[in-house]
C-alpha positions as CSV (number, residue, x, y, z in Angstrom):
1,M,25.7,11.0,-27.8
2,I,25.9,13.6,-25.0
3,Q,29.0,12.0,-23.5
4,S,30.9,12.6,-26.8
5,L,30.1,16.4,-26.9
6,Q,32.8,18.9,-26.3
7,K,32.3,21.6,-23.6
8,K,31.4,24.2,-26.2
9,D,29.0,21.9,-28.0
10,K,27.4,20.9,-24.7
11,Y,26.7,24.5,-23.9
12,H,25.1,25.1,-27.3
13,F,23.1,21.9,-26.9
14,A,21.9,23.0,-23.5
15,K,21.0,26.5,-24.7
16,T,19.2,25.1,-27.7
17,H,17.2,22.4,-25.7
18,Q,15.8,24.2,-22.7
19,N,14.3,21.0,-21.3
20,S,15.6,20.6,-17.7
21,S,16.4,16.9,-18.1
22,L,18.7,17.6,-21.1
23,R,20.3,20.6,-19.4
24,Y,21.0,18.5,-16.3
25,L,22.7,15.8,-18.4
26,C,25.0,18.5,-19.8
27,G,25.8,19.8,-16.4
28,F,23.9,23.1,-16.5
29,A,20.8,22.6,-14.4
30,P,19.3,20.6,-11.5
31,L,17.3,17.7,-12.6
32,R,13.5,18.1,-12.3
33,V,10.7,15.6,-12.7
34,F,10.1,15.1,-16.4
35,S,8.6,12.8,-19.0
36,I,11.0,11.4,-21.6
37,S,8.2,11.1,-24.2
38,G,8.0,14.1,-26.6
39,C,10.8,16.1,-25.0
40,L,13.9,14.8,-26.7
41,P,15.4,15.9,-30.0
42,Q,15.2,13.6,-33.0
43,N,18.9,12.8,-33.0
44,F,18.8,11.9,-29.3
45,E,18.6,8.2,-28.5
46,V,16.9,7.1,-25.3
47,S,19.8,4.6,-24.8
48,D,22.1,7.6,-24.4
49,F,20.0,8.7,-21.4
50,L,19.8,5.3,-19.9
51,L,23.6,4.9,-20.0
52,I,23.9,8.0,-17.9
53,M,21.3,7.4,-15.2
54,S,18.2,5.3,-14.3
55,I,15.0,6.1,-12.5
56,V,14.5,4.1,-9.3
57,K,11.5,3.7,-7.1
58,A,11.7,2.4,-3.5
59,E,10.3,2.5,0.0
60,G,12.6,3.7,2.7
61,I,12.9,5.0,6.3
62,V,14.6,8.4,6.8
63,I,17.3,7.7,9.3
64,H,19.4,10.9,9.0
65,T,19.1,14.4,7.5
66,M,21.4,17.3,7.2
67,N,20.7,20.8,5.8
68,V,23.1,21.8,3.0
69,R,23.4,24.9,0.9
70,E,20.6,27.5,1.3
71,S,17.6,25.3,0.8
72,S,18.6,21.6,0.2
73,K,18.9,18.5,2.3
74,L,21.2,15.5,2.3
75,V,18.9,12.5,3.3
76,T,20.0,9.1,4.4
77,L,17.4,6.4,4.0
78,F,17.4,2.6,4.7
79,T,15.5,0.6,2.2
80,R,14.7,-3.1,1.8
81,E,16.0,-3.6,-1.7
82,H,18.9,-1.2,-1.9
83,G,20.1,-1.0,1.6
84,L,21.5,2.4,2.7
85,L,20.9,5.3,0.3
86,K,22.3,8.8,0.4
87,L,20.3,11.3,-1.6
88,D,20.5,15.0,-2.4
89,A,17.1,16.5,-2.0
90,K,17.6,19.8,-3.9
91,A,15.5,22.8,-2.7
92,A,13.6,20.5,-0.2
93,R,13.4,23.2,2.4
94,T,11.8,25.8,0.1
95,S,8.1,26.6,0.7
96,K,7.0,25.4,-2.7
97,S,9.0,22.2,-2.8
98,R,6.9,19.0,-3.0
99,L,9.6,17.3,-0.8
100,R,9.0,19.7,2.1
101,G,7.3,17.9,5.1
102,N,7.9,14.5,3.6
103,L,11.5,13.9,4.8
104,E,11.1,14.2,8.6
105,L,13.4,11.9,10.6
106,F,12.0,8.3,11.0
107,S,9.4,8.9,8.3
108,V,8.5,6.0,6.0
109,V,8.5,7.3,2.4
110,H,7.9,6.2,-1.1
111,L,10.7,7.8,-3.1
112,V,11.8,8.3,-6.7
113,Y,15.5,9.0,-7.3
114,Y,17.9,9.2,-10.2
115,E,20.8,6.8,-10.0
116,K,24.1,7.2,-11.8
117,E,26.6,4.4,-11.7
118,N,29.7,4.9,-9.6
119,R,28.2,8.0,-7.9
120,E,27.8,7.7,-4.1
121,L,25.3,10.6,-3.8
122,Q,22.2,10.3,-5.9
123,F,19.5,12.8,-6.7
124,M,16.0,12.6,-5.2
125,S,13.1,13.5,-7.4
126,Q,9.9,12.7,-5.4
127,A,9.1,11.6,-1.9
128,E,5.6,10.8,-0.4
129,R,5.3,10.1,3.3
130,L,3.5,6.8,4.0
131,E,3.8,6.7,7.8
132,G,5.2,8.9,10.6
133,F,5.9,8.4,14.3
134,P,5.1,11.7,16.1
135,E,6.0,10.3,19.6
136,L,9.6,9.7,18.4
137,Q,9.8,13.4,17.6
138,T,8.3,14.8,20.9
139,D,9.4,12.3,23.6
140,L,13.1,12.9,24.1
141,E,13.9,9.5,25.5
142,K,12.2,7.8,22.5
143,L,13.9,10.2,20.2
144,G,17.3,9.1,21.6
145,Y,16.7,5.4,21.4
146,A,15.1,5.6,17.9
147,S,18.1,7.6,16.8
148,A,20.4,5.0,18.3
149,C,18.8,2.3,16.2
150,C,19.2,4.4,13.1
151,E,22.8,5.2,14.0
152,L,23.6,1.5,14.2
153,I,22.1,1.0,10.7
154,R,24.3,3.8,9.4
155,R,27.5,2.4,10.9
156,T,27.0,-1.2,10.0
157,Q,25.2,-1.0,6.6
158,A,27.4,1.5,4.8
159,G,29.0,0.0,1.7
160,V,27.6,-3.5,2.3
161,E,25.0,-5.6,0.4
162,A,21.4,-4.9,1.2
163,K,19.8,-7.1,4.0
164,P,16.1,-7.3,3.1
165,R,15.2,-9.0,6.4
166,L,16.7,-6.1,8.4
167,Y,14.3,-3.5,7.0
168,P,11.1,-4.8,8.7
169,V,13.0,-5.2,11.9
170,L,13.8,-1.5,12.0
171,L,10.3,-0.5,10.8
172,E,8.5,-2.6,13.4
173,T,10.9,-1.4,16.2
174,L,10.2,2.3,15.4
175,R,6.5,1.5,15.2
176,A,6.4,-0.2,18.6
177,M,8.7,2.4,20.1
178,N,6.2,5.1,19.1
179,T,3.7,3.9,21.7
180,A,5.9,2.0,24.1
181,Q,6.4,2.9,27.8
182,E,10.0,1.5,27.9
183,P,11.8,2.3,24.6
184,R,15.1,0.9,26.0
185,L,13.8,-2.7,25.8
186,L,13.0,-2.2,22.1
187,F,16.4,-0.8,21.5
188,W,18.0,-3.9,23.1
189,G,15.8,-6.2,21.1
190,F,16.8,-4.4,17.9
191,Q,20.5,-4.8,18.8
192,M,20.1,-8.5,19.4
193,K,18.4,-9.0,16.1
194,L,20.9,-6.9,14.3
195,L,23.8,-8.9,15.8
196,G,22.1,-12.1,14.6
197,M,21.9,-10.8,11.0
198,L,25.6,-9.8,11.2
199,G,26.6,-13.3,12.3
200,L,27.5,-12.0,15.7
201,A,24.6,-13.4,17.8
202,P,25.7,-14.6,21.3
203,N,25.2,-18.2,22.2
204,L,22.4,-18.3,24.7
205,Q,21.5,-22.0,24.2
206,Y,23.9,-23.9,26.5
207,C,26.8,-23.5,28.9
208,L,30.2,-23.2,27.2
209,N,31.7,-25.7,29.6
210,C,29.3,-28.4,30.5
211,K,26.7,-27.9,27.7
212,T,23.8,-27.4,30.2
213,P,20.9,-26.0,28.2
214,S,19.7,-22.4,29.0
215,T,16.3,-23.9,29.7
216,A,17.8,-25.1,32.9
217,S,17.9,-21.5,34.2
218,G,14.4,-22.1,35.6
219,E,15.6,-24.9,37.7
220,H,18.2,-22.7,39.4
221,G,15.7,-19.8,39.8
222,D,15.9,-16.2,38.7
223,A,18.3,-15.3,41.5
224,A,20.9,-17.8,40.4
225,V,24.1,-16.2,39.0
226,W,25.1,-17.2,35.5
227,H,28.1,-15.6,33.8
228,F,28.6,-14.4,30.2
229,H,32.0,-14.4,28.5
230,V,32.1,-11.6,26.1
231,T,35.2,-12.8,24.3
232,R,33.9,-16.4,23.9
233,G,30.4,-15.2,23.1
234,G,28.5,-17.5,25.4
235,F,27.5,-18.1,29.1
236,I,28.7,-20.2,32.0
237,C,26.1,-22.0,34.2
238,P,26.0,-21.7,38.0
239,N,27.5,-25.2,38.3
240,C,30.6,-24.0,36.4
241,A,31.0,-20.8,38.4
242,G,34.3,-19.3,39.4
243,H,35.4,-18.0,36.0
244,T,36.8,-14.5,36.1
245,G,36.4,-11.9,33.5
246,A,32.7,-12.8,32.9
247,L,29.6,-10.6,33.3
248,P,27.1,-11.8,35.9
249,L,23.6,-12.6,34.6
250,S,20.6,-13.7,36.7
251,G,18.3,-16.3,35.4
252,E,15.8,-13.5,34.7
253,S,18.3,-11.6,32.5
254,L,19.2,-14.8,30.6
255,R,15.6,-15.5,29.8
256,V,14.9,-12.0,28.7
257,L,18.0,-12.0,26.4
258,S,16.8,-15.2,24.8
259,N,13.4,-13.7,24.1
260,F,15.1,-10.7,22.5
261,Q,16.4,-13.0,19.8
262,T,13.0,-14.4,18.8
263,W,10.1,-12.1,19.9
264,P,8.8,-9.5,17.5
265,P,9.2,-5.8,18.7
266,A,5.5,-5.4,19.5
267,K,5.6,-8.3,21.9
268,L,8.7,-6.9,23.7
269,T,6.6,-4.0,25.0
270,R,4.9,-6.4,27.4
271,F,8.1,-7.1,29.3
272,K,8.3,-6.2,33.0
273,I,11.8,-6.7,34.4
274,S,13.4,-5.9,37.7
275,P,15.9,-3.0,38.2
276,A,18.7,-5.5,38.8
277,A,18.1,-7.3,35.5
278,T,17.9,-4.0,33.8
279,A,21.3,-3.0,35.1
280,E,22.8,-6.4,34.1
281,M,21.5,-6.2,30.5
282,A,22.7,-2.6,30.1
283,A,26.2,-3.9,31.1
284,F,25.9,-6.9,28.7
285,F,25.0,-4.8,25.6
286,R,27.6,-2.2,26.4
287,A,30.4,-4.8,26.7
288,Y,29.2,-7.1,23.9
289,L,28.8,-4.4,21.2
290,S,32.1,-2.6,22.0
291,H,33.9,-5.9,21.7
292,H,32.2,-7.5,18.6
293,L,31.0,-4.4,16.8
294,E,33.8,-1.9,16.8
295,E,32.2,0.2,14.1
296,A,29.3,0.9,16.4
297,G,31.7,2.6,18.8
298,A,30.2,5.0,21.3
299,L,26.8,5.9,19.9
300,S,26.2,9.6,20.2
301,S,22.5,9.0,20.5
302,L,23.0,7.0,23.7
303,K,25.1,9.9,25.2
304,F,22.0,12.1,24.5
305,V,19.7,9.7,26.3
306,K,22.2,9.6,29.3
307,E,22.3,13.4,29.5
308,I,18.5,13.5,29.4
309,K,18.2,11.0,32.3
310,Q,20.8,12.8,34.3
311,D,19.0,16.1,33.8
312,L,15.7,14.6,34.9
313,Q,17.3,13.1,38.1
314,T,18.8,16.5,38.9
315,R,15.5,18.3,38.5
316,Q,13.8,15.7,40.7
317,K,16.3,16.2,43.5
318,S,16.1,20.0,43.4
């Protein structure tokens, strides 16, 4: 019914019916929380409203925010059922807004939003924070790695079908990172699980040449040099050494990478690895992601972490 109104008639309709929901549908006012019962005129059919938009409830993780206009926010959330959501939180920065304080970065929230078909940006109505991670806000290194996890979500999940199994992986990673001593290990573990869900998991089961199983790494010892072929997506055992263009990996690094694929984030916090293995895995993830996950590109969050570490090293020397 509203869709068939001319502009002049819409204005008269909106002036006559001061209810905020009806005025919004006519394009004259922001949408507010409302009750359909008892607020619609007699000649207004509920089906008219449902054709325009629907009310959706979901749980999501705030992975990005941006201030817009004088008092609003654009909020990007990752949800289990709906994947990536971009919502307009109108007046969220005003002192009287119920949204204020509930949309901090990395917060887990229960939200209500209004969804209109074929519209990329939806409107948020309510948000209640269920869980927060204060250490991710105050510890700069944790902030950087947590932001890198969210940046990967934004770059790989935009415009794709929701992946329900990925939501708990992100949530458990942020939860473990909040109290972890070494957040970088959790970031690597998150990358490995994300690659698996994207169908890009590296083959860490056996040698690409002779099919020697990776369990044989213990027989060669942690110091034995294995090699990983980025383009082929698998490793070469010490017996098949001599292949150029492959990344060196110790038996220790190979074992840790295998655990990244299966261990839950909370268990990864127990890892104690050598500086040499740390350097090898950093090179592995840098090369593998840039080759197989072009949309990840150069993560700005990792540049932030690098700058923090360089600044700390400079201060320690001075």
